[in-house]
N, C-alpha and C positions, 0 to 999 in steps of 0.2 A: 460682710457677706449676709444676705438676708436669709430667713428660714427657707424660702422657696428655692433660692439658688443653691443653698446647701443640700437640699433634697435632690436637686438636678445633679450636683456633683457626686452624690451618693448613689445615683442611678435609681432613685425611688420615684422620681418624676421625670418624664420625657419632655423634650422641647420640640415645638414646631412639627407636630404630628399631623399628617393629612387626615382630615375628617371625612372627606367625600367618600372614600371606599367603605366607611363605616355607616353610610346611610343608604337607603333604597334608591335615592335619585342619583347617587354616585357623583354628586357635584359639590362644590364648596371648597373653601380654603382650609388652612391648617389650624389646629388648636395651639395657642401659645404655649400652654402647658397641658400635660395629660398624666394623670395618676391612675394606674391599674391596680385595683384593690381586690385582694383574693379572699379576705375574711374580715369579720367584725373587729378583730383585734387590730388589724392593719388600718381599718377605717378610723378607729378611735385614736390610733397613733398619729394619723395624718391630722385629724381635727386638733389634737393636742399641740401641734406645732404652731397653730394659729393661722396657717396659710388659707384655710377655708373661710376664715372670718374677714380676710383682707383683700380678696380677689373676686371678680365676677365668676359665677359657678355655672356648670352645666353637668347634669347627671345624664350620661349617654347609655341608652339601652340598645335596642337593635337598629335604631335610626330609621324606623319605619314611618314615623310621623314628624320627621325633622328635616328642615332645610337650613343648611349653614351657608352664610354669605360667602361670596367668592373671595372676599378678603380674609375670611376665617373668623375665628373667635378669640378675642384678646383676653382670655382668662384661663381659668383652670377647669379642665374637663375630667370628671371622674367616671371611670368605666369599671363596672363590677364583673368579676370573674369567679371561678372555682366554687367556693362554698355558696356564693350568691346564685349559682346555677344548679343547686341541688334541690331535690324534692324528698319530702318525708311523709310517709303514710302511717297514720295510727287509727285503725278501725276505718271509719268513713270520713275522718278529718284528714285533709291534705294540706300540708304546708310547703309552699314553694318559694324559693328565693327570688328576689326581685329580677334577676337576670335570666330566669327560666323562660324559654320561648313558649308562648301560649299554645301553638300547635303541638309541641312536644308534651305539654302538661295534659292536653286533651287525650292524646294517644296513651300516655302513661296511665291515666286513670282508667280508661276503657280496658286496657290490657289487664288491670287488676280487678276487673269486674265492678268498677265504680262508675256511676252515672251522674250526669248533671252538668259536666263541664265540656261536653262535646262541641258546643258553640264556639269555644275558644279556638278550634281548629281553623276557623274561618278569619281569624284576626292575626296579622303578621308580627305583632309586637311582643313585648315581654310582660311578665307579671306586674313589675313596678308601673309600667305605663298603663296597664289595664286598670289598676287601682286609682292611679292619678286621674285618669280620664273617664272612669266608670265605663270601660269599653264594652261593647256589646254588638250582637247581630242575631238575626233569626229569632227575634222575640225575647231574647235573654240578655241581661246585663250583669256585669261583675257583682253589683250589689245584691243580686238575687241569690248568690252563693257565698259571698264573702262573710266570714265570721269575724275576723279582725286582721289588722295590718300593723306591723311594727315599724316605727318610723323614728329616724334620728335627724335632728336639726344639724345641719352642717356648720352653721355659724357658732353654735354654743355647745353642741354635743348633747342637748337635752333629748331624752328618749321618751317615747309615748307609745301606747298600744291603743288603737281606736277601731271601733266597729263601724258599720255602714252609716248609722245615724250620726256619730261623732264626726265622721268624715264628710258629712253633708253630701252624700252621693246622690246625684240626680243625672239627668241626660247629659253625658260627656262633661261631667263637672265633679270636682271634689274641692275641699279646702286645703289640699296638699299644696304647699308653696314651692317655688323654685329652689329654695335652699333647704328643703326637706328631702331626705333620702329614704325611700321605702326599703327596708331590710328584707322583709318576707311578708307573705300573706297566707292566712289559713282559710280554706274553703270547706264547706260541708257538702258531701255527696251522699248518694245512697247506693246500696247494693243493687246490682242489676245484671242482666245478661250481657256478656262481653260482645257477643257476636251482633246483638241488636245495636250496641253502642258503636261498633265498627261500621255497621250499615248506615247509621245516622251520619257518622263522619264522612263516609263516602258520598252520601247525598249532599252534604254541605259543600264538599270539594267540587262535586259535579256542578252544582248550582253556580258556584264562583267561576268555574271554567266557562260555563255557558253564558254568564251574564256580566263578567268583569274582564278587563284587559290583562289577563295573566301573561307572564313572560315578557313584561315590559318594565321599564323604569318608572315607577310611580310611588305615591305615598298613601295609597288606599283612598278612602273618602276625603276629599279636600274640604268640604263645608259640612257643618252640622245641619240637620234637617230643620227647616222652619216648621211652625205649626201647620198641620193639616195636609202637607205635601212633602215629598222627599226632595232634597236639594237636586238630585239628578233629574227628577221628573220636571222640576221647575226650569232648570237650565235648558233641558231638551225642549220644553214647550215653547221657549223663547227663541228657538232656532240658533242656539249658541254652540252646538256640537261642531267640532272642526275649527273653532276659533283658536288662534295661536299667537304666541309671542316668542320670537326667536325659534328655537327648536323644541318648544313645549306646546302641546296641543290638547284641547279638550277631546277626550276619547269619543270615537263614534259608537263605541259599544256601551259605554256608561258615562253619562255627562258629568258625574261628580268625580270622575278619575281624570287627572291630567297627566299625560304620558310624555316622557322626555325622550328625545332622540340623542344620538351620539354626540352632538355638538351643543347640547343644552347647557346653560349655566344656571346657577341659582337665582341670578337676576331675572332670567327668563321665567322661572317658576313664579317668583314673587310678582313679576309684571303681569302674568296671566291671571293669577289669583285676584289682583287689584282690578284688572280689566273686566273680569267676569262679575265681580262684586258691583262695580259701577254700572255695568249694562243691566244686571238684574234689578238693581235699585231703580234705575231710570225707566226700565220697561214695565216693572211690576210693582214697584214701591216696597219690595221685600229687602230687608237687610240681612245678608248672609254672613255668618260667622265661621271663620276658618277653624278647622280642626288641627291644622298643621302648626307646629312651633317653628317660628322663624328666629334664628339665632345669628347675631353679629351684624345685622342690618342696621343702617341709619334709619331713624324713625321717619 
C-alpha cells in the first residue's frame, strides 16, 4: 500500500472528486485525489507523508481563475479550509489566510474602520491567488498593501516569509511557484471613515455591474493587458466581440470576458482563448498572455 492509498483508506484524502463545481466556469473533470486541509498542522502532516513530493499538485482556491480539463486532473489537489479562511486584525495590520475571499476581506476591513483594501471587493478570488498573481483593479494592486506572505513549499516543507520585493511582484506576476502554498498574507491599512469605505465599495460594485457581464459563468479577465491598451479594448477594436467556440462566447459587454453557456466544456474555453490569441496576433501583431490557469490539458 502506497502512502497515498493509505491516506485514502484513512479518509484523509478523497478520490475522483468533481472539480467543475469548485470553479467559476463550472466545467471540467475530477481530481484523481483531493485533500482538504483545515490548519497548518494538517498541512505539515500531509507533507511529511511524502505524497506532495511524488505527485502533480494543484492548490485550489475559489476556482475563479482556473479551467480544469474535461478529463480532469490526474494528481493531488489541495483545498484549504477553516483556519486558512480566518482573518486577524492587530491595529492597522490585517493578516488573512490564503482561503479568505477577497470581497469578504474588503468588507471586513471597512467594517472595522480600516481603509485601503476596498479594491479587493472587485476581485472574485482569494488571498492566496491575489498574492500569487499580484491581483489588482481600479488603480491598486496587491503589492501596494502587502507587508509579507508566509509560504510553504509542498515538495520539501521549507517555509519562508517574503515581502513584495522578495516575491518579485509586478503586473500579474510573482515568483510563487506551483508547488508553493501561500499560508497567509499581512496587509497594511490605515484608519478611516467606515461609511466612506462602504461608499467606495458600492461604487466599485456598481462599476462592475455596469461594465462587466455579471451573473454569468466566466473567469474574470481572460488576458493580461498589453502595453498601452487594455486587452478588452484591443479585442473589441478588432471586431472580435461575439466570437465563439462551442458554447463559450466573447462577451458583448466586455471583450476580455469569455462567457460560458450551459453546454460549455473546458475544451470550448481553451479553444476560444487560443482562437482569440491567434486572431489578435494576426490582425495586430500583439501577443496576448492568458491570466487563466489551465490544468490537466495536453500541451
